[in-house]
Structure formats: C-alpha cells, structure tokens
C-alpha angles and dihedrals in degrees: 000000000000120000093250099043114137093003098098131004097193117047120182119205140172102268177138106177114282094032117136088253090052089055091048093050093043092051089056100033106032097159102035129098108267117204120197120223125193096222142028092242090051090054092050094044091050090060094038092054094043097246088125137021099230139003130209116211134164117253108172141004122206092230104035102031128222123000099241095201092059096045095047095045090052090051103041106022114028140045102210138138132230108243096178144350123227125199117203131184108232122214118183122205136181112238136179137177111280088243088064102047094108093047102040096115086065097055115149099201141027121206132194147112111303091247092052093049086051093048087057097042096123095046092048093047096051097041108027103019092147096043118103115244116217123202116223133184094252139353089248092052087052090051091049089051093053090047090057092050105063093157095053122084096221130131137214129209114221148104132305092255090059089051093051095042095052097034096247128152118237106224098173125028130208097004096162113120099238132039098225099069113154132152130209118221126194122216105212130203137174088231129064095247135137134207113242118275093234105115092013115136098212143031123264119305127192125201120209129186108206131190117197121232116286092237090069094220116194110263096020093136091048088052090053094050091047089058087067098032098060091047088052090237107157117228109212092185141005124182137164129227130185114265086214090231099101143322112301095023114122145162123210131227112211128185114201123194097229145073115273089224093062112108094239090055093047087052092051094054090049093052091048091053087049090053090057096255123144108229125197117184122204090193137245122297146161132243126242131185123221117227112268 
C-alpha cells in the first residue's frame, strides 16, 4: 500500500508526464489517477473547484528558494490546506534530440523551467554563455518541445525520466551548480486533512501565513516571533512576501515544527489574533521522501 492510497482518486500535478512534480506525485500516489496541468494556478484551481481531490505543486527549492507563484496564489486566491509535504532530490541533465547528439556542443537554444535554468547557471555560463535561454512551463514540457523538433539543434534541461519519456539523449549529467538540490512539494486539499504519519520522515509541521497589524507599530515582527519563542515552538522557516497593496507591505510565511492542535499552538494563534495580526493556517502535515 502506498502512503496516499485511497486518499485521493484524482491528483492534479504540474505536468506534463515526467516532470519533477509528476515524479513527486507518483512517488506518493503510485496507484491513483494523476492528471497533468499546464500551470501552477491551474493545479490549484482544479482542487479549489472540486475538479480533482488533491493537487501537487512545488513550493520551495534548496537552491532557488520559494516558488513565489505557489505562495502568492495560496495567500491571495485560494483557501486550501496542506495535506502532506514531499521532498524530492533534483538532478538536472542536459538533453537533446537523438538526431543532434553529434552536434550538441553547437546548440542554439536551451529550454527549461526558470528554476531549472537558474539551478544550472554556472554550467550554462561557462559552457553556453552566448546561447539564448528560454523559460518553459516545466522541465518535461521543455523536453517534449525538443522531442518534437528533430531538425533543430536545441537542448532541454530536465530529469532522466523526461529523457526516457520523450526519447531524448542525455549528453551531460548532473549539471546543477550544487550537489544538494532538493525541492519541496505541497499536496493541497479543500479539506483540512493529513496523510497518515506512517512512512513519514519527520514529525508534524504547520504552516501559517501572517499579516502584521495595519497600524505598523514598531517591533510588530518581534512580537510575532516572541509569541512562538517563549512557548518554545521551533520555527523551521520564516519568509516575507509582498502584500501587493504598496511598497513595504508584506505578509509572512512561517513553518512551525508542531501540531496546530497542541495547546501551545492554539495559545499562539489566540495571542497573534489579540495582537491584531491576521492568521491564515494551511494546516498540519507530515513530510515524505520520494525514492531516489
């Protein structure tokens, strides 16, 4: 039995098939119906509108940081909960059409997702500094494009599954700039559920999105952090994002290594509300690793 068995029959993911998000979804929901979406908002809207049961979207990469589109959409556009978190090792390879294997050093374009291009910045700079880089919706979509262009000497950056799926040749392996390259993926649901902790690799984690009081009192952020500090609640992440209401206006994403139902966590939320903060909880979830 896979971790996600019977929890969601229809799982949306950022596709197409063989994308990194597909591999994360497949690792957790091996026997479920995986439905590819073209964009992250499309994935999120699919579960928000009830077209699917769950959606798997990238939230953060170890090299490039958070995925702003996912964070902002969850804050501004959708009321969803995190059912689980998936950690996947990311290995980026340079791949070309098999017709171009003997000519790959003369490629005239590299296609991939913006994060993938950024993760391979040094490699691309030192080897293809004059070659145009083209941003694509996903690494798998870029691989599909290259597979459909046999007469063009272009390359895609993606994983080995994409190369296999679309019949491409990997000409350079592991071209990402740093060895430790992992991505976090959120499994989103309309209901505040969580996958069982069996096979989870960590204890419970809760994600809050917090807006400071409108009066902008000096030390407001310090007060927010103190709410967690004196209760000895460990923050595994804190990050700010623009509120889109004016320069200097932000909301904060905070990951707390605790269950939202614990008394200390309930007290923390009550105190934040008393301080005039707006608190949006994405729920409590466990972390799972995909097979390498």
